[in-house]
C-alpha positions in Angstrom: 37.0 -7.7 -49.4 36.4 -5.1 -47.7 32.8 -3.8 -46.2 33.6 -0.4 -47.7 33.2 -2.4 -51.1 31.0 -5.0 -50.7 28.4 -2.0 -49.6 29.7 0.5 -52.6 28.3 -2.1 -55.1 24.5 -2.0 -52.6 22.1 -0.1 -54.6 20.0 2.0 -52.3 16.6 0.1 -53.2 18.2 -3.2 -52.2 19.7 -1.5 -49.1 16.3 0.0 -48.1 15.2 -4.0 -48.6 17.8 -5.3 -46.3 16.7 -2.5 -44.0 13.1 -3.7 -43.8 13.7 -7.1 -43.5 16.5 -7.0 -41.0 13.5 -4.6 -38.7 11.4 -7.5 -39.5 13.7 -10.0 -37.8 15.0 -7.9 -35.1 10.9 -7.7 -34.4 10.8 -11.6 -33.3 13.1 -11.2 -30.4 10.6 -10.8 -27.8 8.3 -13.6 -29.3 11.3 -16.0 -29.1 12.0 -15.2 -25.7 8.2 -15.7 -24.9 8.1 -19.1 -26.4 11.8 -20.2 -25.3 11.8 -23.1 -22.9 14.4 -21.9 -20.7 14.6 -18.8 -18.5 15.4 -15.5 -19.8 19.2 -15.5 -19.2 19.8 -19.0 -20.6 17.6 -17.8 -23.8 20.0 -14.7 -24.0 23.2 -17.1 -23.8 21.9 -19.1 -26.6 21.0 -16.0 -28.8 24.6 -15.4 -28.9 25.8 -18.8 -29.1 23.8 -19.8 -32.3 24.6 -16.2 -33.9 28.6 -16.4 -33.5 28.9 -19.3 -36.5 27.1 -16.7 -38.6 28.8 -13.7 -37.9 32.3 -15.3 -38.3 31.5 -16.5 -41.4 30.1 -12.5 -42.1 33.5 -11.1 -40.6 35.4 -13.3 -43.0 33.4 -13.0 -46.2 33.2 -8.5 -45.9 35.8 -8.0 -43.2 38.5 -10.0 -44.3 39.7 -11.0 -40.8 38.0 -12.0 -37.5 40.8 -10.1 -35.3 39.9 -6.5 -34.3 42.7 -3.7 -34.4 44.6 -3.3 -31.5 43.1 0.7 -31.3 39.6 -0.7 -31.4 39.7 -4.0 -28.4 39.2 -1.9 -25.4 35.9 -0.6 -26.8 34.4 -3.7 -28.8 35.1 -5.4 -25.0 33.5 -2.9 -22.9 30.3 -2.7 -26.0 30.2 -6.3 -25.8 29.7 -6.4 -22.0 27.3 -3.5 -22.0 25.0 -5.2 -24.8 25.8 -8.6 -22.7 23.7 -6.7 -19.5 21.5 -5.0 -22.3 20.4 -8.4 -23.5 20.3 -9.7 -20.1 17.8 -7.0 -18.5 15.5 -6.9 -21.9 14.6 -11.0 -21.7 13.9 -10.5 -18.0 11.6 -7.5 -18.8 10.0 -9.5 -22.0 9.1 -12.3 -19.1 7.5 -9.5 -16.8 5.5 -7.0 -18.8 3.9 -6.7 -22.4 5.8 -7.7 -25.6 5.0 -4.0 -26.8 6.0 -2.3 -23.7 9.2 -3.9 -23.2 10.5 -3.4 -26.9 8.9 0.2 -27.1 10.5 1.3 -24.0 13.7 -0.5 -24.6 13.9 1.9 -27.7 14.3 5.2 -25.9 18.2 4.5 -26.4 19.1 7.7 -29.0 17.9 9.6 -26.1 19.9 8.0 -23.5 22.9 8.3 -25.9 22.3 12.1 -26.0 22.8 12.1 -22.5 25.5 9.8 -22.5 27.5 11.6 -25.0 27.2 15.0 -23.7 28.0 14.0 -20.0 30.5 11.5 -21.3 32.1 13.2 -24.2 31.3 16.7 -24.0 29.1 16.7 -27.0 26.8 19.3 -27.2 23.2 17.6 -27.6 21.0 18.8 -30.6 17.5 20.1 -30.3 16.2 16.9 -31.7 17.2 14.7 -29.2 15.8 17.3 -26.7 12.7 17.5 -28.2 12.2 13.7 -28.7 13.4 13.0 -25.6 10.6 14.9 -24.1 8.5 13.0 -26.4 9.9 9.7 -25.4 9.4 9.9 -21.9 6.4 11.8 -22.2 5.1 8.2 -23.9 6.9 6.0 -21.3 4.9 7.6 -18.4 1.9 6.9 -20.5 3.0 3.4 -21.1 3.7 2.8 -17.3 0.5 4.6 -16.6 -1.6 2.0 -18.7 0.1 -0.4 -16.7 -0.6 0.6 -13.6 -3.9 1.0 -14.0 -4.8 -2.2 -16.2 -1.7 -4.7 -14.5 0.4 -3.3 -12.1 2.4 -6.3 -12.1 3.8 -5.2 -15.3 5.7 -2.1 -13.6 8.8 -3.8 -12.7 9.4 -5.2 -16.3 8.3 -1.3 -17.8 10.6 -0.2 -15.2 13.9 -2.7 -16.8 13.0 -2.4 -20.3 13.7 1.4 -19.5 17.1 0.4 -17.9 17.9 -1.7 -20.8 18.3 1.7 -23.0 20.4 2.8 -21.0 23.0 -0.2 -21.2 22.2 -0.2 -24.6 23.0 3.3 -25.1 26.4 2.8 -23.5 27.0 -0.1 -26.0 26.2 2.4 -28.9 28.5 4.6 -27.8 31.5 2.1 -27.6 30.6 0.1 -30.5 30.8 3.4 -32.1 34.3 4.1 -31.3 35.5 0.8 -32.2 33.8 0.9 -35.6 36.3 3.8 -36.1 39.0 1.3 -37.2 37.0 -1.9 -37.5 35.1 -3.4 -40.2 31.1 -3.7 -38.9 31.2 -7.3 -38.7 34.5 -7.9 -36.5 33.1 -5.2 -34.5 29.7 -7.2 -34.4 32.1 -10.6 -33.5 34.2 -9.5 -30.9 31.3 -7.4 -29.2 28.9 -10.7 -29.2 31.3 -12.9 -27.7 32.0 -10.5 -24.9 28.3 -10.7 -24.6 28.1 -14.0 -25.0 30.7 -14.5 -21.3 28.3 -12.2 -19.6 25.1 -13.9 -20.4 26.6 -17.3 -19.5 27.8 -15.7 -16.0 23.8 -14.3 -15.7 22.6 -17.8 -16.6 24.9 -19.7 -14.0 24.0 -17.4 -11.3 20.4 -16.9 -11.9 18.5 -19.9 -14.1 18.5 -23.6 -13.1 17.7 -25.0 -16.6 20.2 -24.5 -19.3 19.0 -27.1 -22.1 15.8 -27.0 -24.0 13.5 -30.2 -23.4 12.4 -30.7 -26.7 13.2 -30.0 -30.7 10.9 -27.0 -31.0 12.6 -25.6 -27.9 16.0 -26.1 -29.4 14.5 -24.7 -33.0 13.4 -21.1 -31.2 16.6 -20.7 -30.1 18.5 -21.6 -33.1 16.1 -19.3 -34.6 16.6 -16.4 -32.0 20.4 -16.4 -32.9 20.6 -17.7 -36.6 17.5 -15.2 -38.1 16.8 -12.4 -35.4 20.5 -11.8 -34.7 22.8 -12.7 -37.1 20.5 -12.4 -40.1 18.3 -9.5 -38.8 21.0 -7.1 -37.1 23.7 -8.3 -39.8 21.5 -7.2 -42.5 20.7 -3.6 -40.7 25.0 -3.4 -40.5 25.2 -4.0 -44.0 22.5 -1.9 -45.6 24.1 0.9 -43.0 26.9 1.3 -45.3 24.6 2.1 -48.1 21.2 3.8 -47.1 20.9 7.0 -45.8 21.0 7.5 -42.0 17.6 8.8 -41.4 15.6 6.7 -43.7 17.4 3.9 -41.8 16.4 5.4 -38.6 12.7 5.7 -39.6 12.4 2.0 -41.4 14.2 0.4 -38.3 11.1 1.3 -36.1 9.2 -1.0 -38.0 10.9 -3.4 -35.4 8.2 -2.3 -32.1 5.4 -2.3 -34.3 6.2 -5.5 -35.3 6.7 -6.5 -32.0 3.0 -5.3 -31.0 1.6 -7.0 -33.2 2.9 -10.0 -32.8 2.1 -9.7 -29.1 -1.7 -8.4 -29.8 -1.7 -11.9 -32.3 -0.1 -14.5 -30.4 -0.4 -13.7 -26.8 -3.9 -11.7 -27.1 -2.0 -8.5 -25.6 -3.9 -5.5 -27.0 -3.8 -1.8 -26.4 -6.1 0.4 -24.6 -6.3 4.1 -25.6 -3.5 5.4 -23.5 -1.0 2.5 -24.6 -1.5 4.0 -28.2 -1.0 7.4 -27.1 2.0 6.2 -25.1 3.4 3.9 -28.4 3.0 6.6 -31.1 4.8 9.3 -28.5 7.4 6.6 -27.9 8.1 5.9 -31.7 7.9 9.7 -32.7 10.3 11.0 -30.3 12.6 8.2 -31.1 12.2 9.4 -35.0 12.5 13.1 -34.0 16.0 12.2 -31.8 17.4 10.5 -34.9 16.6 13.1 -37.5 19.6 15.1 -38.5 20.0 18.4 -36.8 19.2 21.1 -39.1 21.2 24.9 -39.3 20.2 26.7 -36.1 
């Protein structure tokens, strides 16, 4: 059974529910990184390791094969390597700044994708991307300014989170090219395998603890891989075959909101006025950047 046939029988209402579920699940990602007993790079490795068996089952079920077409393999390998670097930087940023800042700043990706598409593929940047990018950059400056005034030690983490958006933007560009001739879960499988290899190298280089010491530590890693990466991301990928893209773009913005609320509840990371302004501008800018371009 192909993914097209499966999503063709999925109602739009259920697709929206899947999107909400996926967005809520990936909102737990930075919390799991904070709770992990191993370092951020080892956590990234286990994230992919525990997700891969589930992604393989999804690819077998909905894409009917684990092999990507030859025309897509180069793009998927490049996508996976960029995704691995993205996750490595993002996990590091979570340990250096607030959960809210790390999640919000990394969601500048649609703006980065527009710039990358212009520079490398000569695609025209629409008015929405320009407007959204301007708002997003102002919001990022507000968040960084809030960090500088209240906790200057967070600034390196803010910088890493913004850098994460660049690598995720590259991942998005490459995975989009690979998806032209491969199913969504096969594409995710190949990209995740390559990302796992990148995270293994960063773990061996930067970390001195590879295995958690308690059952709770293992449970956090299993949850990150199975619930957040495989099921959360998988639900979004699956639902995108049926839900309108504009609606999906709005629903997925639940993720940074969810992460920010969890950061406040679990770690007491309160927002000040400048934080609220910056968060609002980032979310609004990303929403505008992802909207379809209307007639000029």
